[in-house]
N, C-alpha and C positions, 0 to 999 in steps of 0.2 A: 650752697649749703655750708654753714659754718659748723665746725666741730669744736665743742668745748670740752676740755679735759678737766674733770673734777678730781679732787683728792680721792674720793671713793672709787672712781673708775680706774685711776692709776693703781691704787692698792689692790683692787680686784684683779687687774691684769698681772700684777706681780705674783699673786698667789696661784695663778694658773700657769706660770712659767715652769717649764720642766726643770727638775732639779739637776739634770745632767748639763744644763747650760750654764750653771753656776760653777765658779772655780772651786776645787776641793781645797779645804783648809788642811794644811799639814801634808799635802802630797798624797802619795800612794798608800794603800793599806798593806803593801808588802813589808815583811819584816826588815828592819835595818840590818844590812850586811855586816856592820861592825861587830855585832854581838857574836856572830859565827867566827869572825877573825880573832876576836879576843879569846873565845873558848878554845880555838885551835892553838893559839900561842900558849895559853894557860896549860893545855894538855902537853905541849912540847916542853914547857918548863918542868912540869911534873915528871916527864920521862927523863929529863936531864938529872933531876934530883934522885930519881929511882936508880939511875945508872951506877951511882956510887963509884967504886974504884975500877969497874970493868971498862977497860980502855976502848974496846970495840963498841960497847953500848953507849959510852960517852960520846964517841965520834958520831954515831948515828943520831943520838939525841941532839948534838950540836948542829948537825946538818938540818934536822927537823926544826930546831929553834931558828936557824938562819932563814929557812923557807917561810916559816910562819911569821917571823918578824917582818920580812919583806911584804908578805900578804897583808899584814896588819897596817903597815905604812901605806900600802896601795889601796886599802879598803876605803870606800867613800861613805862615811856616815850620812844617813839621809834624814835624820831627826836631831833636834837639839838634845834629846835624851841620849841618843847615840854618841854625839860629840862629848857629852858629859861623861858617859861611861868610858869612852876612849881615853879622855884626859885623866880620869880617875885611875884607870888601869895603868897608864904610863907612869903616873905618880907612884903607884904601888910597886911597879917594877923597878923604878929608880931607887926605891928604898931597900931593894933586895940586891945586895952586892953579888949574889951568885948568878944573877941573870945578866949575861953578856949580850947586849944588843948586837946582833951579827951584821953590822953594816960596814962596808969598807971605809977606811979613812976616819975622819973625825966628824962625820955628818949624822951620827946616830940620833941624838936628841933633836937636832935641827930638822931632820926628815920627818920625825913624828909630829913635832909641833907644826910644821908647815902643812902637813896633811890635815890637822885639826883646823888650822886657819882657813884653808881652802874650803873645807866642809862648812864652816860657819859663814864664810862669804857667800857660798851657794845657797844657804838656807835663809839668809837675811835679805 
């Protein structure tokens, strides 16, 4: 017996394929973690500005900025929009001289840009 595949039969078979067997476009529906990292760092910057001349509050705020800056660099954007938000936030911070990126040595900007490049490579 010979089986002949017609265009109509192939299209009918495609429409009955389960949707779960197809790859998801854009990955998971989970929120991009970079937004939480940006919000945390933004809050730390706000705390630093609010500390004013209080030495103890300034020290705590600097520690928080250090912690959130490292988390921001370690965050892995999972969407192109997340990478865009990440780069935009970095550009905004670089325009604010009061924000000291708390990374050891002279790797501050390089670390952040590398994180964005890694995320873009993973998404493309």
